C-alpha positions as YAML, in Angstrom:
chain: A
units: angstrom
residues:
- id: 1
  name: GLU
  ca: [29.01, 10.23, 4.57]
- id: 2
  name: ASP
  ca: [31.48, 7.38, 5.06]
- id: 3
  name: PRO
  ca: [30.44, 4.30, 2.53]
- id: 4
  name: LEU
  ca: [33.54, 2.47, 3.94]
- id: 5
  name: GLU
  ca: [32.63, 2.15, 7.69]
- id: 6
  name: SER
  ca: [28.81, 1.32, 6.01]
- id: 7
  name: SER
  ca: [30.00, -1.22, 3.68]
- id: 8
  name: ARG
  ca: [32.07, -3.00, 6.72]
- id: 9
  name: PHE
  ca: [28.77, -2.89, 9.11]
- id: 10
  name: PHE
  ca: [26.63, -4.76, 6.16]
- id: 11
  name: LEU
  ca: [29.40, -7.05, 5.59]
- id: 12
  name: LYS
  ca: [29.29, -8.01, 9.04]
- id: 13
  name: HIS
  ca: [26.03, -9.12, 8.65]
- id: 14
  name: GLY
  ca: [25.95, -10.99, 5.81]
- id: 15
  name: ALA
  ca: [25.77, -8.79, 2.97]
- id: 16
  name: THR
  ca: [28.02, -9.35, 0.16]
- id: 17
  name: THR
  ca: [26.39, -7.56, -2.44]
- id: 18
  name: ILE
  ca: [24.47, -3.86, -1.72]
- id: 19
  name: LEU
  ca: [22.96, -0.88, -3.05]
- id: 20
  name: PRO
  ca: [23.33, 2.66, -1.56]
- id: 21
  name: THR
  ca: [20.61, 4.34, -1.84]
- id: 22
  name: PHE
  ca: [20.62, 8.50, -2.58]
- id: 23
  name: TYR
  ca: [17.04, 10.13, -1.05]
- id: 24
  name: HIS
  ca: [15.65, 13.41, -2.03]
- id: 25
  name: ALA
  ca: [16.78, 15.49, 1.51]
- id: 26
  name: MET
  ca: [20.18, 15.75, -1.01]
- id: 27
  name: SER
  ca: [20.93, 18.50, -3.71]
- id: 28
  name: LYS
  ca: [22.27, 16.97, -7.06]
- id: 29
  name: GLN
  ca: [26.24, 18.13, -5.59]
- id: 30
  name: ASP
  ca: [25.39, 15.99, -2.73]
- id: 31
  name: MET
  ca: [24.58, 12.77, -4.75]
- id: 32
  name: ILE
  ca: [27.09, 13.85, -7.43]
- id: 33
  name: ASP
  ca: [29.79, 14.13, -4.71]
- id: 34
  name: GLY
  ca: [28.50, 11.31, -3.04]
- id: 35
  name: ALA
  ca: [28.63, 8.85, -5.79]
- id: 36
  name: ALA
  ca: [32.15, 9.94, -6.34]
- id: 37
  name: LYS
  ca: [32.89, 8.30, -2.91]
- id: 38
  name: ILE
  ca: [30.96, 5.52, -3.38]
- id: 39
  name: ARG
  ca: [32.75, 4.52, -6.84]
- id: 40
  name: GLU
  ca: [36.12, 4.79, -5.03]
- id: 41
  name: THR
  ca: [35.43, 2.96, -2.72]
- id: 42
  name: SER
  ca: [34.41, -0.47, -3.80]
- id: 43
  name: LYS
  ca: [37.88, -0.95, -6.02]
- id: 44
  name: SER
  ca: [39.20, -2.48, -2.41]
- id: 45
  name: GLY
  ca: [38.63, -4.08, 0.56]
- id: 46
  name: ALA
  ca: [35.39, -4.44, 2.44]
- id: 47
  name: GLY
  ca: [34.03, -1.45, -0.35]
- id: 48
  name: ARG
  ca: [33.60, -4.17, -2.67]
- id: 49
  name: VAL
  ca: [30.34, -5.02, -1.54]
- id: 50
  name: MET
  ca: [28.78, -2.08, -2.94]
- id: 51
  name: ASP
  ca: [28.10, -2.74, -6.90]
- id: 52
  name: GLY
  ca: [25.56, 0.43, -7.66]
- id: 53
  name: LEU
  ca: [23.20, 2.60, -6.90]
- id: 54
  name: TYR
  ca: [19.18, 2.58, -5.59]
- id: 55
  name: MET
  ca: [17.98, 6.00, -6.46]
- id: 56
  name: GLU
  ca: [15.56, 6.36, -4.67]
- id: 57
  name: GLY
  ca: [15.70, 10.01, -4.87]
- id: 58
  name: PRO
  ca: [15.03, 12.45, -6.40]
- id: 59
  name: PHE
  ca: [11.96, 11.50, -8.75]
- id: 60
  name: MET
  ca: [9.94, 9.94, -6.66]
- id: 61
  name: ASN
  ca: [7.11, 11.11, -4.61]
- id: 62
  name: LEU
  ca: [7.80, 14.19, -2.12]
- id: 63
  name: GLY
  ca: [4.90, 12.96, 0.39]
- id: 64
  name: GLY
  ca: [6.29, 10.72, 3.74]
- id: 65
  name: SER
  ca: [9.33, 11.11, 5.54]
- id: 66
  name: PHE
  ca: [12.00, 13.95, 5.83]
- id: 67
  name: GLN
  ca: [9.28, 16.84, 4.98]
- id: 68
  name: ASN
  ca: [11.89, 19.45, 6.33]
- id: 69
  name: GLN
  ca: [14.67, 18.16, 3.60]
- id: 70
  name: ILE
  ca: [13.23, 17.44, 0.59]
- id: 71
  name: LYS
  ca: [15.21, 19.32, -2.15]
- id: 72
  name: TRP
  ca: [13.12, 18.26, -5.26]
- id: 73
  name: SER
  ca: [10.58, 20.18, -5.83]
- id: 74
  name: GLY
  ca: [8.06, 20.74, -8.69]
- id: 75
  name: ALA
  ca: [8.44, 19.41, -12.07]
- id: 76
  name: ILE
  ca: [11.29, 16.94, -13.27]
- id: 77
  name: GLN
  ca: [13.93, 19.35, -14.84]
- id: 78
  name: LYS
  ca: [16.15, 17.73, -18.09]
- id: 79
  name: GLU
  ca: [19.18, 19.70, -16.51]
- id: 80
  name: ASP
  ca: [18.94, 17.90, -13.45]
- id: 81
  name: TYR
  ca: [18.92, 14.27, -14.46]
- id: 82
  name: VAL
  ca: [21.38, 15.00, -17.50]
- id: 83
  name: ASP
  ca: [23.63, 16.58, -15.12]
- id: 84
  name: LEU
  ca: [22.75, 13.38, -12.91]
- id: 85
  name: ILE
  ca: [23.43, 10.75, -15.59]
- id: 86
  name: ASN
  ca: [26.26, 12.41, -16.99]
- id: 87
  name: SER
  ca: [28.42, 11.76, -13.58]
- id: 88
  name: PHE
  ca: [27.72, 8.69, -12.31]
- id: 89
  name: GLY
  ca: [24.55, 7.14, -14.78]
- id: 90
  name: ASP
  ca: [26.61, 4.15, -15.34]
- id: 91
  name: MET
  ca: [26.44, 2.92, -11.80]
- id: 92
  name: VAL
  ca: [22.37, 2.89, -11.10]
- id: 93
  name: ARG
  ca: [20.94, 0.08, -10.86]
- id: 94
  name: VAL
  ca: [17.23, 1.21, -9.86]
- id: 95
  name: TRP
  ca: [15.46, 4.54, -10.47]
- id: 96
  name: ALA
  ca: [12.69, 4.86, -8.28]
- id: 97
  name: VAL
  ca: [10.02, 7.03, -9.55]
- id: 98
  name: ASP
  ca: [7.35, 8.53, -8.96]
- id: 99
  name: PRO
  ca: [4.51, 8.35, -12.21]
- id: 100
  name: ASP
  ca: [2.52, 11.63, -11.38]
- id: 101
  name: ARG
  ca: [5.29, 13.66, -11.81]
- id: 102
  name: GLU
  ca: [5.18, 16.54, -13.65]
- id: 103
  name: ASN
  ca: [7.84, 14.92, -16.72]
- id: 104
  name: VAL
  ca: [8.58, 11.74, -15.67]
- id: 105
  name: GLU
  ca: [7.76, 9.89, -18.86]
- id: 106
  name: ALA
  ca: [9.97, 12.20, -20.49]
- id: 107
  name: PHE
  ca: [12.62, 11.55, -17.87]
- id: 108
  name: MET
  ca: [12.13, 7.60, -18.48]
- id: 109
  name: ALA
  ca: [12.76, 7.46, -21.81]
- id: 110
  name: TYR
  ca: [16.24, 9.33, -21.52]
- id: 111
  name: ALA
  ca: [16.94, 7.10, -18.61]
- id: 112
  name: LYS
  ca: [16.35, 3.83, -20.78]
- id: 113
  name: GLU
  ca: [18.44, 5.07, -23.35]
- id: 114
  name: HIS
  ca: [21.83, 6.61, -21.53]
- id: 115
  name: THR
  ca: [21.21, 3.74, -19.26]
- id: 116
  name: PRO
  ca: [20.34, 0.68, -20.45]
- id: 117
  name: GLN
  ca: [21.69, -1.97, -17.25]
- id: 118
  name: ALA
  ca: [19.27, 0.13, -14.42]
- id: 119
  name: ILE
  ca: [15.35, -0.63, -14.14]
- id: 120
  name: PHE
  ca: [12.83, 0.93, -13.12]
- id: 121
  name: ALA
  ca: [10.97, 1.07, -9.20]
- id: 122
  name: HIS
  ca: [7.54, 2.41, -8.90]
- id: 123
  name: GLY
  ca: [7.13, 3.30, -5.38]
- id: 124
  name: HIS
  ca: [6.42, 6.39, -2.63]
- id: 125
  name: SER
  ca: [3.79, 7.36, -5.39]
- id: 126
  name: GLY
  ca: [-0.40, 7.76, -4.50]
- id: 127
  name: ALA
  ca: [-0.24, 6.99, -8.58]
- id: 128
  name: THR
  ca: [-2.74, 5.07, -10.39]
- id: 129
  name: PHE
  ca: [-2.99, 1.14, -11.22]
- id: 130
  name: GLU
  ca: [-2.99, 2.69, -14.83]
- id: 131
  name: SER
  ca: [-0.70, 5.36, -14.63]
- id: 132
  name: ILE
  ca: [1.85, 2.77, -13.44]
- id: 133
  name: GLN
  ca: [0.43, 0.21, -16.31]
- id: 134
  name: ALA
  ca: [1.08, 2.48, -18.98]
- id: 135
  name: LEU
  ca: [4.56, 3.41, -18.06]
- id: 136
  name: LYS
  ca: [5.57, -0.58, -17.74]
- id: 137
  name: HIS
  ca: [7.41, -1.18, -21.04]
- id: 138
  name: TYR
  ca: [9.90, 1.97, -20.33]
- id: 139
  name: GLY
  ca: [11.20, -1.13, -17.67]
- id: 140
  name: VAL
  ca: [9.74, -1.11, -14.72]
- id: 141
  name: LYS
  ca: [9.94, -4.35, -12.73]
- id: 142
  name: VAL
  ca: [10.08, -3.53, -8.82]
- id: 143
  name: ARG
  ca: [7.50, -1.81, -6.33]
- id: 144
  name: THR
  ca: [9.51, -0.31, -3.96]
- id: 145
  name: HIS
  ca: [8.99, -1.81, -0.29]
- id: 146
  name: ILE
  ca: [5.28, -2.77, -0.90]
- id: 147
  name: THR
  ca: [2.59, -1.79, 1.08]
- id: 148
  name: ASP
  ca: [5.19, 1.41, 2.63]
- id: 149
  name: ALA
  ca: [5.30, 3.56, -0.92]
- id: 150
  name: GLY
  ca: [2.15, 5.49, -1.31]
- id: 151
  name: GLN
  ca: [-1.55, 4.27, -2.00]
- id: 152
  name: ALA
  ca: [-3.49, 5.48, -4.64]
- id: 153
  name: LYS
  ca: [-7.15, 6.91, -3.50]
- id: 154
  name: GLY
  ca: [-10.66, 5.17, -3.62]
- id: 155
  name: ARG
  ca: [-13.60, 6.94, -6.22]
- id: 156
  name: ALA
  ca: [-15.51, 7.28, -2.89]
- id: 157
  name: GLN
  ca: [-15.13, 7.90, 0.98]
- id: 158
  name: GLY
  ca: [-14.36, 4.49, 2.65]
- id: 159
  name: THR
  ca: [-13.49, 2.59, -0.68]
- id: 160
  name: PRO
  ca: [-10.09, 1.08, -1.91]
- id: 161
  name: GLY
  ca: [-8.20, 2.47, -5.05]
- id: 162
  name: ALA
  ca: [-5.82, 0.60, -7.28]
- id: 163
  name: GLY
  ca: [-2.42, 1.55, -7.38]
- id: 164
  name: GLY
  ca: [1.20, 0.58, -7.08]
- id: 165
  name: ASP
  ca: [0.15, -2.50, -4.78]
- id: 166
  name: GLN
  ca: [-2.41, -3.80, -6.64]
- id: 167
  name: PHE
  ca: [-0.45, -3.80, -9.82]
- id: 168
  name: ALA
  ca: [2.92, -5.45, -8.67]
- id: 169
  name: LEU
  ca: [0.35, -8.13, -7.06]
- id: 170
  name: TYR
  ca: [-1.63, -8.25, -10.73]
- id: 171
  name: ASP
  ca: [1.08, -8.53, -13.16]
- id: 172
  name: PRO
  ca: [3.08, -11.68, -13.06]
- id: 173
  name: ASP
  ca: [6.36, -9.92, -14.87]
- id: 174
  name: MET
  ca: [6.79, -7.07, -12.03]
- id: 175
  name: TYR
  ca: [8.80, -8.00, -7.96]
- id: 176
  name: ALA
  ca: [7.57, -6.84, -4.76]
- id: 177
  name: GLU
  ca: [9.84, -5.52, -1.77]
- id: 178
  name: ILE
  ca: [9.47, -6.21, 1.50]
- id: 179
  name: ILE
  ca: [10.75, -4.43, 4.73]
- id: 180
  name: CYS
  ca: [10.32, -7.40, 7.21]
- id: 181
  name: ASP
  ca: [10.95, -5.66, 10.28]
- id: 182
  name: GLU
  ca: [11.19, -7.22, 13.87]
- id: 183
  name: THR
  ca: [7.42, -6.38, 15.17]
- id: 184
  name: GLY
  ca: [5.49, -6.01, 11.32]
- id: 185
  name: ILE
  ca: [4.63, -2.42, 11.65]
- id: 186
  name: HIS
  ca: [6.10, -1.67, 7.48]
- id: 187
  name: VAL
  ca: [4.42, -4.31, 6.58]
- id: 188
  name: PRO
  ca: [1.95, -6.56, 9.04]
- id: 189
  name: PRO
  ca: [2.38, -10.77, 9.03]
- id: 190
  name: GLY
  ca: [-0.84, -11.43, 7.48]
- id: 191
  name: LEU
  ca: [0.37, -8.89, 4.78]
- id: 192
  name: ILE
  ca: [3.01, -10.43, 4.64]
- id: 193
  name: LYS
  ca: [1.78, -14.14, 4.35]
- id: 194
  name: MET
  ca: [-0.53, -12.94, 1.25]
- id: 195
  name: ILE
  ca: [2.27, -10.81, -0.75]
- id: 196
  name: VAL
  ca: [4.32, -13.67, -0.86]
- id: 197
  name: ARG
  ca: [1.51, -16.45, -1.48]
- id: 198
  name: THR
  ca: [0.60, -14.32, -4.13]
- id: 199
  name: LYS
  ca: [3.78, -13.32, -6.11]
- id: 200
  name: GLY
  ca: [5.92, -16.04, -4.86]
- id: 201
  name: VAL
  ca: [9.57, -17.02, -3.44]
- id: 202
  name: GLU
  ca: [10.54, -15.58, -7.10]
- id: 203
  name: ARG
  ca: [9.32, -12.12, -7.21]
- id: 204
  name: VAL
  ca: [9.82, -11.07, -3.87]
- id: 205
  name: CYS
  ca: [12.96, -9.51, -2.86]
- id: 206
  name: LEU
  ca: [13.48, -8.61, 1.26]
- id: 207
  name: ILE
  ca: [15.34, -5.47, 1.54]
- id: 208
  name: SER
  ca: [16.39, -3.39, 4.84]
- id: 209
  name: ASP
  ca: [15.84, 0.12, 3.80]
- id: 210
  name: HIS
  ca: [18.64, 0.99, 5.98]
- id: 211
  name: THR
  ca: [18.73, 4.89, 7.06]
- id: 212
  name: THR
  ca: [20.66, 5.71, 9.93]
- id: 213
  name: CYS
  ca: [19.92, 9.58, 10.62]
- id: 214
  name: GLY
  ca: [21.16, 9.50, 14.53]
- id: 215
  name: GLU
  ca: [20.59, 8.61, 17.66]
- id: 216
  name: VAL
  ca: [16.72, 7.42, 17.61]
- id: 217
  name: LYS
  ca: [14.91, 9.05, 20.35]
- id: 218
  name: PHE
  ca: [10.91, 7.88, 19.65]
- id: 219
  name: LYS
  ca: [7.55, 6.94, 22.05]
- id: 220
  name: ASN
  ca: [4.99, 5.65, 20.85]
- id: 221
  name: ASP
  ca: [1.57, 7.31, 19.86]
- id: 222
  name: GLU
  ca: [-0.71, 4.54, 18.93]
- id: 223
  name: ALA
  ca: [-3.55, 7.40, 19.08]
- id: 224
  name: GLY
  ca: [-1.91, 9.01, 16.18]
- id: 225
  name: GLY
  ca: [-1.53, 5.92, 14.22]
- id: 226
  name: ILE
  ca: [2.46, 5.71, 14.99]
- id: 227
  name: TRP
  ca: [4.00, 2.65, 16.48]
- id: 228
  name: TYR
  ca: [7.32, 1.58, 17.39]
- id: 229
  name: GLY
  ca: [9.41, -0.91, 16.30]
- id: 230
  name: PRO
  ca: [12.95, -2.02, 18.03]
- id: 231
  name: ASP
  ca: [15.01, -2.48, 14.17]
- id: 232
  name: LEU
  ca: [12.97, 0.68, 12.80]
- id: 233
  name: ASN
  ca: [14.07, 4.30, 12.07]
- id: 234
  name: TYR
  ca: [11.96, 7.92, 12.21]
- id: 235
  name: ASP
  ca: [12.24, 11.27, 11.01]
- id: 236
  name: ASP
  ca: [12.74, 14.11, 12.99]
- id: 237
  name: ARG
  ca: [8.27, 14.26, 13.12]
- id: 238
  name: GLY
  ca: [8.76, 11.15, 14.42]
- id: 239
  name: TRP
  ca: [7.68, 9.45, 11.07]
- id: 240
  name: LEU
  ca: [8.56, 6.22, 10.33]
- id: 241
  name: ALA
  ca: [11.71, 6.56, 7.69]
- id: 242
  name: GLY
  ca: [13.41, 3.10, 6.81]
- id: 243
  name: SER
  ca: [14.32, 1.32, 9.27]
- id: 244
  name: LEU
  ca: [17.28, 0.03, 11.28]
- id: 245
  name: MET
  ca: [17.92, -3.72, 10.35]
- id: 246
  name: THR
  ca: [20.25, -5.71, 8.31]
- id: 247
  name: LEU
  ca: [19.23, -8.48, 5.91]
- id: 248
  name: ASP
  ca: [19.93, -11.48, 7.97]
- id: 249
  name: ASN
  ca: [17.43, -9.51, 10.53]
- id: 250
  name: GLY
  ca: [15.28, -9.43, 7.34]
- id: 251
  name: VAL
  ca: [15.46, -13.25, 6.61]
- id: 252
  name: ARG
  ca: [14.79, -14.67, 10.68]
- id: 253
  name: ASN
  ca: [12.21, -12.18, 10.24]
- id: 254
  name: MET
  ca: [10.37, -13.78, 7.42]
- id: 255
  name: MET
  ca: [10.88, -17.27, 8.58]
- id: 256
  name: THR
  ca: [8.82, -15.95, 12.34]
- id: 257
  name: HIS
  ca: [5.86, -13.91, 10.24]
- id: 258
  name: THR
  ca: [5.08, -16.34, 7.27]
- id: 259
  name: GLY
  ca: [6.40, -20.04, 8.62]
- id: 260
  name: TYR
  ca: [8.38, -20.33, 5.43]
- id: 261
  name: GLY
  ca: [11.90, -22.05, 5.79]
- id: 262
  name: LEU
  ca: [15.12, -21.42, 5.60]
- id: 263
  name: CYS
  ca: [15.89, -22.07, 1.88]
- id: 264
  name: HIS
  ca: [13.00, -20.25, 1.09]
- id: 265
  name: ALA
  ca: [13.57, -16.84, 3.16]
- id: 266
  name: ILE
  ca: [17.07, -16.81, 1.99]
- id: 267
  name: ARG
  ca: [16.24, -17.11, -1.21]
- id: 268
  name: MET
  ca: [14.34, -13.67, -1.22]
- id: 269
  name: ALA
  ca: [18.04, -12.16, 0.10]
- id: 270
  name: THR
  ca: [19.93, -13.42, -2.66]
- id: 271
  name: LEU
  ca: [19.01, -15.13, -5.71]
- id: 272
  name: THR
  ca: [15.35, -13.22, -6.22]
- id: 273
  name: PRO
  ca: [17.10, -9.67, -6.01]
- id: 274
  name: ALA
  ca: [20.33, -10.14, -8.39]
- id: 275
  name: ARG
  ca: [17.29, -11.57, -10.77]
- id: 276
  name: LEU
  ca: [15.91, -8.62, -10.76]
- id: 277
  name: LEU
  ca: [18.89, -6.81, -11.29]
- id: 278
  name: GLY
  ca: [19.83, -8.67, -14.14]
- id: 279
  name: ILE
  ca: [23.00, -9.70, -12.31]
- id: 280
  name: ASP
  ca: [22.04, -13.89, -11.43]
- id: 281
  name: HIS
  ca: [25.30, -14.86, -13.68]
- id: 282
  name: ARG
  ca: [27.72, -13.58, -11.04]
- id: 283
  name: VAL
  ca: [26.07, -13.52, -8.12]
- id: 284
  name: GLY
  ca: [23.23, -14.88, -5.65]
- id: 285
  name: SER
  ca: [23.73, -18.08, -5.87]
- id: 286
  name: LEU
  ca: [26.00, -20.91, -5.55]
- id: 287
  name: GLN
  ca: [28.01, -22.11, -8.81]
- id: 288
  name: ALA
  ca: [30.71, -22.89, -10.52]
- id: 289
  name: GLY
  ca: [31.85, -19.73, -11.91]
- id: 290
  name: LYS
  ca: [30.07, -17.32, -10.43]
- id: 291
  name: THR
  ca: [31.78, -14.62, -8.08]
- id: 292
  name: ALA
  ca: [32.89, -16.51, -4.75]
- id: 293
  name: ASN
  ca: [30.57, -14.55, -2.31]
- id: 294
  name: LEU
  ca: [29.77, -16.96, 0.36]
- id: 295
  name: ILE
  ca: [28.16, -17.04, 4.06]
- id: 296
  name: ILE
  ca: [28.42, -19.57, 6.76]
- id: 297
  name: ILE
  ca: [25.13, -19.48, 9.06]
- id: 298
  name: ASP
  ca: [23.61, -21.73, 11.90]
- id: 299
  name: ASP
  ca: [20.17, -22.51, 11.27]
- id: 300
  name: MET
  ca: [18.69, -19.02, 12.42]
- id: 301
  name: VAL
  ca: [20.82, -17.05, 10.08]
- id: 302
  name: HIS
  ca: [23.68, -16.02, 12.49]
- id: 303
  name: ILE
  ca: [26.42, -14.46, 11.26]
- id: 304
  name: LYS
  ca: [30.03, -17.47, 11.37]
- id: 305
  name: LYS
  ca: [31.98, -16.64, 8.71]
- id: 306
  name: VAL
  ca: [31.58, -14.05, 5.16]
- id: 307
  name: ILE
  ca: [33.92, -14.57, 1.60]
- id: 308
  name: LEU
  ca: [33.84, -11.55, -0.26]
- id: 309
  name: GLN
  ca: [35.04, -12.44, -3.83]
- id: 310
  name: GLY
  ca: [36.79, -15.28, -2.58]
- id: 311
  name: ASP
  ca: [38.49, -13.78, 0.41]
- id: 312
  name: LEU
  ca: [37.69, -14.75, 4.06]
- id: 313
  name: SER
  ca: [36.41, -11.14, 5.44]
- id: 314
  name: VAL
  ca: [34.18, -11.91, 8.80]
- id: 315
  name: ASP
  ca: [35.19, -14.18, 11.16]
- id: 316
  name: ASP
  ca: [33.42, -15.44, 14.07]
- id: 317
  name: ASP
  ca: [31.83, -11.29, 14.09]
- id: 318
  name: GLU
  ca: [35.48, -10.32, 13.16]
- id: 319
  name: LEU
  ca: [36.39, -8.44, 10.09]
- id: 320
  name: LYS
  ca: [39.84, -9.54, 8.14]
- id: 321
  name: ILE
  ca: [39.42, -6.47, 5.96]
...
């Protein structure tokens, strides 16, 4: 609704590159209109932090949060994805897909041809290890927020299935996104340690999955398997629906939950995702010739100054642009 205000918010928290996300609660026209607004806003000022789109919708699994708002049920239709790609395909960095959606392979083939700059994420799916592996050649490179994007069913009662999480951990080429919230609700600290130990900091991307849906009114329902987190977001049913955190918090949480140092945690929020997206030739690290995006922080990642494309943009919590 207000990409400039969102950009300013994230910039104050040290983010110099963000990917706005469209979800399956948005209609096709909502997405087309939203992309046009983002395209224009990203040309100047704080809006320059926006560097493309992460299409978490509309072609992922239709389960999960915001069930009362889903607008993309049924098989994937060519008319829909052609319209989306014609309108803003050049802006897409990531297409998130459910390998079990009907006609998903036809979409992936078309998107690979017409949006070659984009990669695919497998997420929000109960797909099996084998079905994900079969689609890898289209450019599937990352697991959407690992451990919180659907699980494959086991073959017998009480047994685990092998699905998206397991494929991401197994395949050395795959990256894994982690929502590292304060109380370890999305991913418990023990699992975070295992994921980072298995994949390495070179294949783990810290993300915020920040979703603001108005005032959060929620109380614990531990008996029902729902726990409250101070930096998390919930939908109208009380289901976990993204977070309210920013990546400065995420880096601090990663250090707290795992014992990894600042340099490793920062890398998971900077160079690693830049390499995943294929934009590390210009952002993600400090190197001559790269874009002058810099943050000045203390040892606990409290933001002191932010320089965006060479411009001092935040100084002692005050926006300058």
